[in-house]
FIDO-516951 format. One record per residue (C-alpha): residue number from 1; residue in one letter; chain; x, y, z. Coordinates in steps of 0.25 Angstrom, whole numbers, plus 5000, padded with zeros to 4 digits. Example, Ala and Ser with C-alpha at 12.3 -4.5 7.8 and 13.67 -1.06 7.14 Angstrom:
   num   residu   chaine   east   north     up
     1        A        A   5049    4982   5031
     2        S        A   5055    4996   5029
END
This chain:
   num   residu   chaine   east   north     up
     1        M        A   5000    5000   5000
     2        A        A   5012    5009   5002
     3        D        A   5015    5010   4987
     4        L        A   5001    5015   4985
     5        T        A   5003    5027   4994
     6        M        A   5017    5031   4988
     7        R        A   5017    5045   4983
     8        Y        A   5026    5053   4974
     9        R        A   5028    5068   4971
    10        V        A   5034    5074   4958
    11        H        A   5037    5089   4957
    12        R        A   5040    5094   4943
    13        R        A   5036    5104   4933
    14        I        A   5026    5102   4922
    15        L        A   5033    5095   4911
    16        D        A   5029    5095   4896
    17        E        A   5035    5086   4886
    18        G        A   5046    5097   4882
    19        A        A   5050    5098   4896
    20        V        A   5051    5083   4898
    21        D        A   5060    5082   4885
    22        E        A   5069    5093   4891
    23        I        A   5070    5087   4905
    24        G        A   5072    5073   4900
    25        E        A   5081    5078   4889
    26        K        A   5074    5070   4878
    27        S        A   5083    5064   4868
    28        E        A   5081    5069   4853
    29        V        A   5092    5059   4848
    30        H        A   5086    5049   4837
    31        T        A   5095    5038   4831
    32        P        A   5094    5038   4816
    33        V        A   5088    5026   4810
    34        F        A   5101    5024   4802
    35        E        A   5109    5024   4815
    36        K        A   5100    5014   4821
    37        V        A   5102    5005   4809
    38        K        A   5117    5007   4809
    39        T        A   5118    5003   4824
    40        S        A   5109    4991   4822
    41        M        A   5118    4986   4810
    42        R        A   5131    4987   4818
    43        C        A   5138    4974   4820
    44        S        A   5147    4969   4831
    45        A        A   5151    4956   4837
    46        P        A   5142    4958   4849
    47        R        A   5130    4962   4840
    48        L        A   5133    4950   4831
    49        K        A   5133    4940   4843
    50        S        A   5120    4946   4848
    51        F        A   5114    4945   4834
    52        L        A   5118    4930   4833
    53        L        A   5113    4926   4846
    54        S        A   5100    4933   4845
    55        S        A   5098    4928   4830
    56        I        A   5102    4913   4834
    57        P        A   5097    4912   4849
    58        V        A   5102    4898   4850
    59        L        A   5117    4903   4850
    60        S        A   5113    4911   4862
    61        W        A   5106    4901   4871
    62        L        A   5111    4887   4867
    63        P        A   5125    4889   4872
    64        R        A   5120    4893   4885
    65        Y        A   5109    4882   4886
    66        P        A   5108    4877   4900
    67        I        A   5109    4862   4898
    68        R        A   5106    4857   4912
    69        E        A   5094    4866   4914
    70        N        A   5087    4865   4901
    71        A        A   5092    4852   4894
    72        I        A   5082    4842   4900
    73        G        A   5070    4852   4899
    74        D        A   5073    4855   4884
    75        L        A   5075    4840   4881
    76        I        A   5062    4836   4887
    77        S        A   5055    4848   4881
    78        G        A   5061    4846   4867
    79        L        A   5057    4831   4867
    80        S        A   5042    4834   4872
    81        V        A   5041    4845   4861
    82        G        A   5047    4837   4850
    83        I        A   5037    4826   4853
    84        M        A   5025    4836   4852
    85        Q        A   5031    4841   4839
    86        L        A   5028    4828   4833
    87        P        A   5013    4827   4833
    88        Q        A   5011    4842   4833
    89        G        A   5021    4844   4821
    90        M        A   5013    4833   4813
    91        A        A   4999    4838   4817
    92        Y        A   5002    4853   4814
    93        A        A   5008    4848   4800
    94        L        A   4993    4844   4797
    95        L        A   4989    4858   4800
    96        A        A   4999    4863   4790
    97        S        A   4994    4853   4780
    98        V        A   5008    4847   4778
    99        P        A   5012    4832   4781
   100        P        A   5015    4830   4796
   101        V        A   5030    4828   4795
   102        F        A   5031    4842   4791
   103        G        A   5026    4846   4805
   104        L        A   5038    4838   4810
   105        Y        A   5048    4845   4801
   106        S        A   5041    4858   4806
   107        S        A   5044    4854   4821
   108        F        A   5059    4851   4818
   109        Y        A   5066    4862   4809
   110        P        A   5059    4875   4814
   111        V        A   5061    4870   4828
   112        L        A   5076    4869   4826
   113        I        A   5077    4883   4820
   114        Y        A   5070    4889   4831
   115        F        A   5079    4882   4841
   116        I        A   5091    4890   4835
   117        F        A   5084    4904   4833
   118        G        A   5072    4904   4843
   119        T        A   5072    4912   4856
   120        S        A   5061    4905   4863
   121        K        A   5065    4894   4873
   122        H        A   5051    4888   4874
   123        I        A   5043    4888   4862
   124        S        A   5041    4876   4853
   125        I        A   5043    4879   4839
   126        G        A   5036    4870   4829
   127        T        A   5022    4867   4822
   128        F        A   5011    4875   4827
   129        A        A   4996    4874   4824
   130        V        A   4993    4888   4820
   131        T        A   5004    4890   4810
   132        S        A   5002    4875   4805
   133        V        A   4987    4878   4802
   134        M        A   4992    4891   4795
   135        I        A   5002    4883   4786
   136        G        A   4990    4873   4783
   137        G        A   4982    4884   4778
   138        V        A   4993    4888   4768
   139        T        A   4996    4874   4764
   140        D        A   4982    4871   4761
   141        R        A   4979    4884   4754
   142        L        A   4991    4882   4744
   143        A        A   4991    4867   4743
   144        P        A   4977    4863   4744
   145        D        A   4972    4848   4742
   146        S        A   4965    4852   4729
   147        D        A   4979    4855   4722
   148        F        A   4984    4841   4724
   149        M        A   4972    4833   4719
   150        I        A   4976    4820   4711
   151        W        A   4967    4809   4705
   152        S        A   4968    4796   4712
   153        N        A   4965    4784   4703
   154        V        A   4963    4775   4716
   155        S        A   4952    4783   4722
   156        N        A   4948    4789   4708
   157        S        A   4947    4803   4714
   158        S        A   4956    4815   4717
   159        I        A   4965    4815   4729
   160        V        A   4975    4824   4735
   161        D        A   4990    4822   4732
   162        I        A   4994    4823   4746
   163        M        A   5009    4822   4744
   164        S        A   5009    4833   4734
   165        R        A   5000    4842   4743
   166        D        A   5008    4840   4755
   167        A        A   5021    4843   4748
   168        A        A   5014    4856   4743
   169        R        A   5009    4859   4756
   170        V        A   5023    4857   4763
   171        Q        A   5029    4867   4753
   172        V        A   5018    4877   4756
   173        A        A   5020    4875   4771
   174        A        A   5035    4877   4769
   175        A        A   5034    4889   4761
   176        V        A   5025    4897   4771
   177        T        A   5034    4892   4783
   178        F        A   5046    4897   4776
   179        L        A   5040    4910   4773
   180        S        A   5034    4912   4787
   181        G        A   5048    4910   4792
   182        I        A   5054    4920   4783
   183        F        A   5043    4930   4788
   184        Q        A   5047    4927   4802
   185        I        A   5062    4929   4800
   186        L        A   5059    4942   4793
   187        L        A   5050    4947   4804
   188        G        A   5061    4943   4814
   189        L        A   5072    4950   4806
   190        V        A   5064    4964   4806
   191        Q        A   5061    4962   4821
   192        F        A   5047    4960   4818
   193        G        A   5045    4951   4831
   194        F        A   5035    4961   4836
   195        V        A   5025    4957   4826
   196        V        A   5020    4947   4836
   197        T        A   5015    4958   4845
   198        Y        A   5003    4959   4835
   199        L        A   4999    4945   4839
   200        S        A   4993    4948   4852
   201        E        A   4990    4936   4861
   202        P        A   4974    4937   4859
   203        L        A   4977    4937   4844
   204        V        A   4987    4925   4844
   205        R        A   4978    4917   4853
   206        G        A   4965    4920   4845
   207        Y        A   4973    4917   4832
   208        T        A   4979    4903   4837
   209        T        A   4965    4899   4841
   210        G        A   4959    4903   4828
   211        A        A   4971    4895   4821
   212        A        A   4968    4883   4830
   213        I        A   4954    4883   4824
   214        H        A   4960    4882   4810
   215        V        A   4969    4871   4816
   216        I        A   4958    4863   4821
   217        V        A   4949    4864   4808
   218        S        A   4961    4860   4800
   219        Q        A   4963    4847   4807
   220        L        A   4948    4843   4807
   221        K        A   4951    4835   4794
   222        Y        A   4961    4826   4801
   223        T        A   4951    4824   4813
   224        F        A   4939    4820   4804
   225        G        A   4947    4814   4792
   226        I        A   4941    4823   4782
   227        N        A   4947    4831   4770
   228        P        A   4940    4845   4770
   229        V        A   4944    4855   4759
   230        R        A   4954    4865   4765
   231        Y        A   4950    4879   4764
   232        S        A   4959    4891   4765
   233        G        A   4957    4906   4767
   234        P        A   4947    4914   4776
   235        L        A   4936    4906   4782
   236        S        A   4943    4893   4778
   237        L        A   4941    4887   4792
   238        I        A   4926    4889   4790
   239        Y        A   4925    4882   4777
   240        T        A   4934    4871   4782
   241        V        A   4925    4868   4794
   242        L        A   4913    4868   4785
   243        E        A   4920    4858   4776
   244        M        A   4923    4849   4788
   245        C        A   4909    4849   4793
   246        Y        A   4905    4845   4779
   247        L        A   4915    4833   4779
   248        I        A   4913    4828   4793
   249        P        A   4904    4817   4788
   250        Q        A   4916    4811   4781
   251        T        A   4924    4810   4794
   252        N        A   4934    4799   4795
   253        I        A   4930    4792   4808
   254        G        A   4943    4786   4810
   255        T        A   4950    4799   4809
   256        L        A   4940    4806   4819
   257        V        A   4942    4795   4829
   258        V        A   4957    4796   4829
   259        S        A   4955    4811   4831
   260        A        A   4945    4810   4842
   261        V        A   4953    4800   4850
   262        T        A   4966    4808   4848
   263        I        A   4960    4821   4852
   264        V        A   4954    4815   4865
   265        C        A   4967    4807   4869
   266        L        A   4976    4820   4866
   267        I        A   4966    4829   4875
   268        L        A   4966    4818   4886
   269        A        A   4982    4817   4885
   270        K        A   4984    4832   4886
   271        E        A   4975    4833   4898
   272        L        A   4983    4822   4905
   273        N        A   4996    4830   4901
   274        A        A   4990    4842   4907
   275        Y        A   4986    4834   4920
   276        L        A   5000    4828   4921
   277        S        A   5008    4840   4917
   278        K        A   5014    4842   4931
   279        K        A   5018    4827   4932
   280        L        A   5023    4825   4919
   281        P        A   5037    4830   4915
   282        V        A   5033    4831   4900
   283        P        A   5019    4831   4894
   284        I        A   5014    4818   4888
   285        P        A   5016    4819   4873
   286        V        A   5002    4817   4869
   287        E        A   5003    4821   4855
   288        L        A   5014    4812   4852
   289        L        A   5007    4800   4859
   290        A        A   4995    4804   4850
   291        V        A   5003    4803   4838
   292        I        A   5010    4790   4841
   293        I        A   4997    4783   4846
   294        G        A   4989    4789   4834
   295        T        A   5000    4784   4824
   296        V        A   5001    4770   4831
   297        V        A   4985    4768   4830
   298        S        A   4985    4773   4816
   299        W        A   4996    4763   4812
   300        Q        A   4990    4751   4819
   301        V        A   4975    4754   4815
   302        N        A   4979    4759   4801
   303        L        A   4969    4771   4803
   304        E        A   4973    4777   4789
   305        E        A   4969    4764   4781
   306        K        A   4957    4759   4790
   307        Y        A   4951    4772   4794
   308        G        A   4956    4782   4784
   309        V        A   4963    4790   4795
   310        D        A   4972    4800   4789
   311        V        A   4987    4799   4794
   312        V        A   5000    4807   4793
   313        G        A   5006    4798   4782
   314        L        A   5020    4799   4777
   315        I        A   5030    4805   4786
   316        P        A   5044    4805   4780
   317        S        A   5056    4803   4788
   318        G        A   5067    4813   4789
   319        L        A   5068    4828   4786
   320        Q        A   5064    4836   4774
   321        P        A   5075    4843   4765
   322        P        A   5074    4858   4765
   323        V        A   5066    4864   4754
   324        F        A   5065    4879   4751
   325        P        A   5050    4882   4751
   326        D        A   5043    4885   4738
   327        V        A   5045    4900   4736
   328        S        A   5033    4901   4726
   329        L        A   5024    4898   4738
   330        F        A   5029    4910   4746
   331        G        A   5019    4920   4740
   332        Q        A   5007    4912   4743
   333        V        A   5011    4910   4758
   334        I        A   5017    4923   4762
   335        G        A   5005    4928   4770
   336        D        A   5003    4914   4777
   337        A        A   5018    4914   4780
   338        F        A   5018    4928   4787
   339        A        A   5006    4924   4795
   340        L        A   5013    4911   4799
   341        S        A   5025    4919   4803
   342        V        A   5017    4928   4812
   343        V        A   5009    4918   4818
   344        G        A   5020    4908   4821
   345        Y        A   5029    4919   4827
   346        G        A   5017    4925   4835
   347        I        A   5015    4911   4842
   348        A        A   5029    4908   4844
   349        I        A   5033    4922   4850
   350        S        A   5021    4922   4859
   351        L        A   5024    4909   4865
   352        G        A   5039    4912   4866
   353        R        A   5037    4925   4874
   354        I        A   5028    4918   4884
   355        F        A   5039    4908   4887
   356        A        A   5050    4918   4886
   357        I        A   5042    4927   4897
   358        K        A   5040    4914   4905
   359        Y        A   5055    4910   4905
   360        G        A   5061    4924   4905
   361        Y        A   5068    4924   4891
   362        K        A   5066    4933   4879
   363        V        A   5061    4928   4865
   364        D        A   5065    4937   4854
   365        S        A   5053    4939   4845
   366        N        A   5061    4943   4833
   367        Q        A   5071    4931   4834
   368        E        A   5058    4922   4836
   369        L        A   5053    4927   4823
   370        I        A   5067    4923   4816
   371        A        A   5067    4910   4823
   372        L        A   5053    4906   4819
   373        G        A   5056    4911   4805
   374        L        A   5069    4903   4803
   375        S        A   5061    4891   4809
   376        N        A   5050    4892   4798
   377        S        A   5059    4896   4786
   378        F        A   5069    4885   4789
   379        G        A   5057    4876   4792
   380        G        A   5050    4880   4779
   381        I        A   5063    4875   4771
   382        F        A   5061    4861   4778
   383        Q        A   5046    4861   4775
   384        C        A   5041    4864   4789
   385        F        A   5029    4873   4791
   386        T        A   5028    4885   4800
   387        V        A   5031    4883   4815
   388        S        A   5028    4891   4827
   389        C        A   5027    4889   4842
   390        S        A   5017    4878   4848
   391        M        A   5012    4881   4861
   392        S        A   5009    4867   4865
   393        R        A   5024    4863   4862
   394        T        A   5029    4875   4868
   395        M        A   5022    4872   4881
   396        V        A   5027    4858   4881
   397        Q        A   5041    4863   4878
   398        E        A   5041    4873   4890
   399        S        A   5034    4863   4900
   400        T        A   5043    4852   4898
   401        G        A   5055    4860   4901
   402        G        A   5060    4866   4888
   403        R        A   5069    4878   4891
   404        S        A   5075    4881   4877
   405        Q        A   5075    4880   4862
   406        I        A   5082    4866   4864
   407        A        A   5069    4860   4867
   408        G        A   5064    4864   4853
   409        A        A   5076    4858   4847
   410        L        A   5074    4845   4854
   411        S        A   5060    4844   4849
   412        A        A   5065    4846   4835
   413        I        A   5075    4835   4837
   414        V        A   5063    4826   4841
   415        I        A   5055    4830   4828
   416        L        A   5068    4827   4820
   417        F        A   5068    4813   4826
   418        I        A   5054    4810   4823
   419        V        A   5055    4815   4809
   420        L        A   5068    4807   4806
   421        W        A   5064    4794   4812
   422        I        A   5050    4792   4817
   423        G        A   5041    4801   4809
   424        A        A   5036    4790   4800
   425        L        A   5030    4783   4811
   426        F        A   5019    4793   4812
   427        E        A   5014    4791   4798
   428        D        A   5001    4784   4803
   429        L        A   4997    4795   4812
   430        P        A   4983    4800   4810
   431        K        A   4982    4815   4806
   432        A        A   4970    4815   4815
   433        V        A   4979    4813   4827
   434        L        A   4987    4825   4823
   435        A        A   4975    4833   4821
   436        A        A   4970    4829   4836
   437        I        A   4984    4833   4841
   438        I        A   4982    4847   4834
   439        Y        A   4968    4848   4841
   440        V        A   4973    4845   4855
   441        N        A   4985    4855   4853
   442        L        A   4975    4866   4850
   443        H        A   4968    4865   4863
   444        G        A   4977    4877   4868
   445        M        A   4973    4886   4857
   446        M        A   4958    4882   4859
   447        K        A   4959    4886   4873
   448        Q        A   4962    4900   4868
   449        F        A   4947    4903   4866
   450        L        A   4947    4905   4881
   451        D        A   4955    4918   4879
   452        I        A   4943    4925   4874
   453        P        A   4935    4927   4887
   454        V        A   4948    4930   4894
   455        L        A   4952    4941   4884
   456        W        A   4938    4946   4883
   457        R        A   4939    4949   4898
   458        K        A   4953    4955   4897
   459        N        A   4953    4962   4884
   460        K        A   4941    4962   4874
   461        V        A   4950    4967   4862
   462        D        A   4959    4955   4864
   463        A        A   4948    4946   4865
   464        V        A   4942    4951   4852
   465        I        A   4956    4950   4845
   466        W        A   4956    4935   4850
   467        V        A   4942    4932   4844
   468        A        A   4945    4940   4831
   469        T        A   4958    4933   4829
   470        F        A   4952    4919   4831
   471        I        A   4940    4922   4822
   472        L        A   4949    4928   4811
   473        T        A   4959    4917   4812
   474        V        A   4948    4906   4811
   475        L        A   4941    4913   4799
   476        L        A   4953    4919   4791
   477        N        A   4963    4907   4794
   478        P        A   4976    4909   4802
   479        D        A   4983    4917   4792
   480        L        A   4973    4928   4788
   481        G        A   4967    4927   4802
   482        L        A   4981    4931   4808
   483        A        A   4982    4944   4800
   484        A        A   4967    4947   4802
   485        S        A   4969    4945   4817
   486        I        A   4981    4954   4818
   487        G        A   4974    4965   4810
   488        F        A   4962    4964   4820
   489        S        A   4971    4965   4832
   490        M        A   4977    4977   4826
   491        L        A   4963    4983   4824
   492        T        A   4960    4981   4838
   493        V        A   4972    4990   4842
   494        I        A   4968    5000   4832
   495        F        A   4954    5000   4837
   496        R        A   4959    5002   4851
   497        T        A   4967    5014   4847
   498        Q        A   4955    5020   4840
   499        L        A   4946    5018   4851
   500        P        A   4954    5022   4864
   501        K        A   4949    5026   4877
   502        Y        A   4949    5042   4878
   503        S        A   4949    5047   4892
   504        L        A   4949    5060   4900
   505        L        A   4959    5060   4911
   506        G        A   4958    5065   4925
   507        Q        A   4968    5067   4937
   508        V        A   4968    5057   4948
   509        P        A   4967    5066   4961
   510        G        A   4980    5070   4967
   511        T        A   4989    5063   4956
   512        D        A   4995    5066   4942
   513        I        A   4987    5054   4937
   514        Y        A   4976    5055   4926
   515        R        A   4966    5045   4923
   516        P        A   4953    5044   4915
   517        L        A   4941    5051   4921
   518        E        A   4931    5041   4918
   519        E        A   4939    5030   4925
   520        Y        A   4942    5036   4938
   521        N        A   4932    5042   4948
   522        Q        A   4942    5051   4955
   523        V        A   4950    5056   4943
   524        K        A   4946    5071   4940
   525        Q        A   4948    5079   4927
   526        V        A   4958    5090   4929
   527        P        A   4950    5103   4928
   528        G        A   4952    5110   4915
   529        I        A   4960    5099   4909
   530        L        A   4956    5087   4900
   531        I        A   4965    5075   4899
   532        F        A   4962    5066   4887
   533        R        A   4968    5052   4885
   534        S        A   4966    5042   4874
   535        S        A   4970    5027   4877
   536        A        A   4976    5025   4863
   537        T        A   4987    5031   4855
   538        L        A   4984    5043   4846
   539        Y        A   4985    5040   4831
   540        F        A   4978    5041   4818
   541        A        A   4967    5031   4821
   542        N        A   4962    5038   4833
   543        A        A   4967    5052   4832
   544        E        A   4953    5058   4828
   545        M        A   4946    5050   4839
   546        Y        A   4956    5055   4849
   547        Q        A   4952    5069   4846
   548        D        A   4937    5066   4846
   549        A        A   4938    5059   4860
   550        L        A   4945    5071   4865
   551        G        A   4934    5080   4861
   552        K        A   4924    5071   4867
   553        K        A   4931    5069   4880
   554        S        A   4933    5084   4881
   555        D        A   4919    5087   4877
   556        I        A   4925    5097   4867
   557        D        A   4920    5097   4852
   558        I        A   4933    5103   4847
   559        A        A   4928    5102   4832
   560        K        A   4915    5109   4835
   561        I        A   4922    5120   4843
   562        L        A   4933    5123   4832
   563        S        A   4922    5122   4821
   564        A        A   4914    5133   4829
   565        K        A   4927    5141   4830
   566        K        A   4930    5140   4816
   567        K        A   4916    5145   4812
   568        L        A   4918    5157   4821
   569        E        A   4931    5160   4815
   570        A        A   4925    5160   4801
   571        K        A   4914    5169   4806
   572        R        A   4923    5179   4812
   573        K        A   4931    5179   4799
   574        R        A   4919    5181   4791
   575        I        A   4914    5193   4800
   576        E        A   4928    5199   4799
   577        K        A   4927    5199   4784
   578        E        A   4913    5205   4784
   579        N        A   4918    5216   4793
   580        A        A   4930    5218   4785
   581        K        A   4921    5220   4773
   582        K        A   4912    5230   4781
   583        A        A   4924    5238   4785
   584        K        A   4929    5239   4771
   585        K        A   4916    5244   4766
   586        N        A   4913    5254   4777
   587        G        A   4927    5259   4778
   588        A        A   4940    5254   4781
   589        N        A   4943    5265   4792
   590        M        A   4932    5261   4801
   591        E        A   4935    5259   4815
   592        P        A   4933    5245   4820
   593        E        A   4923    5251   4830
   594        Q        A   4915    5256   4819
   595        M        A   4914    5242   4812
   596        D        A   4903    5233   4815
   597        I        A   4912    5221   4817
   598        A        A   4907    5208   4823
   599        V        A   4918    5201   4831
   600        I        A   4918    5185   4833
   601        E        A   4927    5179   4844
   602        T        A   4932    5166   4838
   603        K        A   4942    5162   4849
   604        T        A   4936    5151   4857
   605        A        A   4938    5152   4872
   606        R        A   4939    5139   4879
   607        E        A   4926    5134   4885
   608        P        A   4926    5133   4900
   609        S        A   4921    5118   4899
   610        Y        A   4933    5115   4891
   611        P        A   4946    5110   4897
   612        E        A   4958    5120   4897
   613        C        A   4968    5109   4893
   614        I        A   4967    5095   4887
   615        I        A   4978    5085   4890
   616        L        A   4980    5074   4880
   617        D        A   4986    5062   4887
   618        L        A   4994    5055   4876
   619        S        A   5000    5044   4886
   620        P        A   4993    5032   4878
   621        V        A   4998    5038   4865
   622        N        A   5011    5030   4860
   623        F        A   5012    5037   4846
   624        L        A   5006    5048   4838
   625        D        A   5004    5048   4823
   626        T        A   5002    5061   4814
   627        V        A   4987    5060   4816
   628        G        A   4988    5059   4831
   629        I        A   4997    5071   4832
   630        K        A   4988    5079   4823
   631        A        A   4976    5075   4832
   632        L        A   4984    5080   4844
   633        R        A   4988    5093   4837
   634        N        A   4973    5095   4833
   635        I        A   4968    5093   4847
   636        Q        A   4978    5103   4852
   637        K        A   4975    5113   4842
   638        D        A   4960    5112   4842
   639        Y        A   4958    5112   4857
   640        S        A   4968    5124   4859
   641        E        A   4959    5132   4849
   642        I        A   4948    5131   4860
   643        G        A   4957    5135   4871
   644        I        A   4961    5121   4876
   645        D        A   4976    5117   4878
   646        V        A   4980    5103   4874
   647        V        A   4992    5096   4880
   648        L        A   4997    5082   4878
   649        A        A   5002    5072   4890
   650        G        A   5009    5059   4891
   651        C        A   5015    5059   4877
   652        Q        A   5025    5048   4875
   653        T        A   5039    5051   4869
   654        G        A   5035    5045   4856
   655        V        A   5022    5053   4856
   656        V        A   5030    5066   4858
   657        D        A   5039    5062   4847
   658        N        A   5027    5060   4838
   659        L        A   5021    5073   4841
   660        Q        A   5035    5080   4838
   661        T        A   5037    5073   4825
   662        G        A   5022    5075   4821
   663        D        A   5023    5090   4822
   664        F        A   5014    5091   4834
   665        F        A   5022    5102   4841
   666        N        A   5024    5116   4835
   667        D        A   5026    5130   4840
   668        N        A   5013    5130   4848
   669        V        A   5013    5116   4852
   670        T        A   5025    5111   4860
   671        K        A   5029    5100   4869
   672        S        A   5024    5109   4880
   673        C        A   5010    5103   4878
   674        L        A   5015    5089   4880
   675        F        A   5016    5083   4894
   676        S        A   5022    5070   4900
   677        T        A   5011    5068   4909
   678        I        A   4996    5072   4910
   679        H        A   4999    5078   4924
   680        D        A   5009    5088   4917
   681        A        A   4999    5092   4907
   682        V        A   4988    5094   4917
   683        L        A   4997    5103   4926
   684        Y        A   5002    5110   4913
   685        C        A   4987    5113   4910
   686        Q        A   4984    5117   4924
   687        S        A   4996    5127   4924
   688        A        A   4992    5133   4911
   689        K        A   4978    5135   4916
   690        K        A   4983    5142   4928
   691        K        A   4992    5151   4919
   692        D        A   4980    5155   4910
   693        E        A   4972    5159   4922
   694        E        A   4983    5167   4928
   695        D        A   4985    5174   4914
   696        I        A   4970    5177   4914
   697        M        A   4970    5183   4928
   698        T        A   4982    5192   4924
   699        Q        A   4976    5197   4912
   700        F        A   4963    5200   4920
END
């Protein structure tokens, strides 16, 4: 309670902005752009070493790796994540509409590249549901089944040439992956890591939830064993769902049974994992068990031939040779590649920052862009598809003791072992099992619907952003949905600056603190002084509304008053002209007393009900454009014409510089009308009022 009764007293003269500049000795030195560039381009041994260590982080942390403290945790974590990468990589390859083995490649090459260049110690790089379904949209659009129909003499009908189709889709996926990596590298080199700030948390969560709906719908064909037409473009999800409803009577019962049993078993096993989480050193690899059991059952029962259950098929052993992506496809996928680069980076940096804050280290946003870009561009050459960070794998990596990027490298070695030696054992795995794994792994994203009531209580605008992002993503597909969602989010910011809260401020009794009159009962308006504040910055979008709000709050129709004054001035000039004509007609030597001259007083005296001074509190303003400066100039000019002084208070240094460069100041308007605090401005207005009263008394 003692802190609440502490007092302080400051005794100083009233300071305007000019006086503050003089006392503080404001520096006017500005380094030319050429000098800044020249300084940044200088090279020295320490700068070169720092550049290499920041560009290739593994050179910085690996030599100092604490083997005793971290080795066991990283080993267990790497093995656990590697085991998860197997089923998830194969499952997410289905989302990307490429053969499952390419999901394993995507869990190997990019992970090794991130190990070298990444700065986050805990995130698990690899296949991710949202980016995979975005890749699937591109591959299905550019390599649809209809382009690969061939005539079958056996069935006497047209069938899809699966080998040619899959080869074409792999080319498309590699091209868009390579190009998205190039975008990420370029954005990182130009220090564009701040782009993630435009992806607010409500937007990201609404977007991933909407993308999860696309993921679920895309896997329904594997759950029911049907072959719907794949639509693309806006509203394609709606068309696909309608097509699915039409084809449900053709459901393959064997496939549906496999899906239902797998989903139920996975849910029960994950609940058991959660229940035993504190007792088990590592989680039970339920997805791996599902893949193994599903493969064994399919092989023993011969599900493909007896019941028509679709299986994974051929999984070639070994690694693919590097092939540069087809350049001719770049023009067709450039928009998708940019969207993938932003989404993939946004997810990775968001999770990376969470764990960096938790464990007390720093994640370099621009280096993360470069690391992901190199992972994707290098992966594209080895026919991988776009990777990002998976939340489920990241949580496993962190909970099983992962302390560094070593865990990711070990998980890649596990995948390498699988690809080289045991991958072919999973050729009889039903695709329905992989679809079930995807469904169960999306339960975390589905829980994000619970964000809506929480956000509605905390911030209604954020709740609207979440819902709008979800709807736009569902209706317009993930690529266009992302662009539309970012645009909508930016519009909410613009609307909030266009519709700020305007307030009149009063003084808290006995203090130099000023608060809105409508929000406090004991706050009183300073007699003869009106203090006006807007909650937003002042720029072209709200400059006119700012002037209108000032007129309403002060109850002064300045336009009407000035219009009346102009009419009186015009009438005065007209009468003077008429009198001049009369004087010329009656004789130029007539004395003024002999002329019948009507005199009209046009100087407008200040109404007693008007304030003597208006203080504009600009503390919320962080910049002024030319329109905002013009609005302030007009306010000062118009109100001074009716006898009201206008001064500014709380201007930030940048705002003062804007006023200076915007020619706000002149011979009549100087920095003496700018004050650092509202209280300085109030005391100045009060002293000016007393001085005017003394002058009147002296003249009397």
